[in-house]
C-alpha positions in Angstrom: 26.7 3.9 -7.3 24.2 2.5 -9.8 20.6 1.7 -9.3 20.3 -1.9 -10.5 16.6 -2.6 -9.6 13.4 -0.8 -8.7 10.4 -2.7 -7.5 7.0 -1.0 -7.0 5.7 -2.9 -4.0 2.3 -1.4 -3.8 0.2 1.2 -5.7 -2.4 3.4 -4.0 -5.3 5.2 -5.8 -6.5 7.4 -2.9 -4.6 9.9 -0.8 -1.3 11.6 -1.4 0.8 8.4 -1.0 0.9 6.8 -4.5 3.4 3.9 -4.1 5.8 2.1 -1.9 9.0 1.2 -3.6 12.2 -0.8 -3.0 15.4 0.2 -4.7 18.6 -1.9 -5.1 22.0 -0.4 -5.5 24.9 -2.1 -7.2 23.0 -5.4 -6.9 24.2 -5.4 -3.3 22.1 -3.0 -1.1 18.4 -2.8 -1.0 16.4 0.2 0.5 12.8 -0.6 1.2 9.8 1.6 2.0 10.6 4.6 -0.2 7.3 6.4 -0.8 6.1 8.2 -3.9 4.0 11.1 -2.8 1.8 13.4 -5.0 1.4 16.9 -3.6 1.4 20.4 -4.9 0.8 19.1 -8.4 4.0 17.0 -8.6 5.5 13.7 -7.5 8.4 13.3 -5.2 9.9 10.6 -3.0 10.1 10.3 0.8 12.8 8.2 2.3 12.1 5.5 5.0 11.9 7.0 8.5 11.1 6.1 12.0 9.1 7.9 14.7 11.1 9.3 17.6 9.8 9.4 21.2 9.1 13.2 20.8 6.7 12.4 17.8 9.1 13.7 15.2 10.4 11.6 12.3 14.0 10.8 11.4 15.1 9.3 8.1 16.7 5.9 8.4 18.6 6.3 5.1 18.8 9.3 2.8 20.8 10.8 -0.1 23.7 12.9 1.0 23.6 15.4 -1.9 21.1 17.0 -4.2 22.5 15.4 -7.3 22.0 11.9 -6.0 18.6 12.7 -4.6 17.5 14.0 -8.0 18.9 10.9 -9.8 17.1 8.6 -7.3 13.8 10.6 -7.5 13.8 10.6 -11.3 14.5 6.8 -11.5 11.8 6.0 -8.9 9.1 8.3 -10.4 9.9 6.9 -13.9 9.4 3.3 -12.6 6.2 4.4 -10.8 4.8 5.9 -14.0 5.7 2.7 -15.9 3.9 0.6 -13.3 0.8 2.8 -13.6 0.9 2.3 -17.4 1.2 -1.5 -16.9 -1.6 -1.6 -14.4 -3.9 0.4 -16.7 -3.2 -2.2 -19.5 -3.9 -5.2 -17.2 -7.7 -4.9 -17.1 -7.9 -4.8 -20.9 -5.6 -7.8 -21.2 -7.8 -9.7 -18.7 -11.0 -8.8 -20.6 -9.4 -10.1 -23.9 -8.2 -13.3 -22.2 -11.7 -13.9 -20.8 -13.2 -13.4 -24.3 -14.9 -10.2 -23.5 -14.9 -7.5 -26.1 -12.3 -4.7 -25.5 -13.5 -1.2 -25.8 -11.2 0.9 -28.0 -11.7 4.6 -28.0 
């Protein structure tokens, strides 16, 4: 199974949740609402889940083995880091387009 697309749906500045992501596999199956979390000085992913009547949570979809989880986590976190870099460049591009001087350090 190959990851054919990763879309960063939303980025967050505050709190431990940093992004909500959708991943497409083999151009045929999409998994939405994968979350990128930052805790204990590292990023990791949390799979989509639902709340049970007893207030616990259960994953709706999840990797079956550690190797696939690691591959998925690496791909999602790489896409998240690329989205952060792109978002950081966007304000400078907007300033240049508006004719404002860009600050270069």
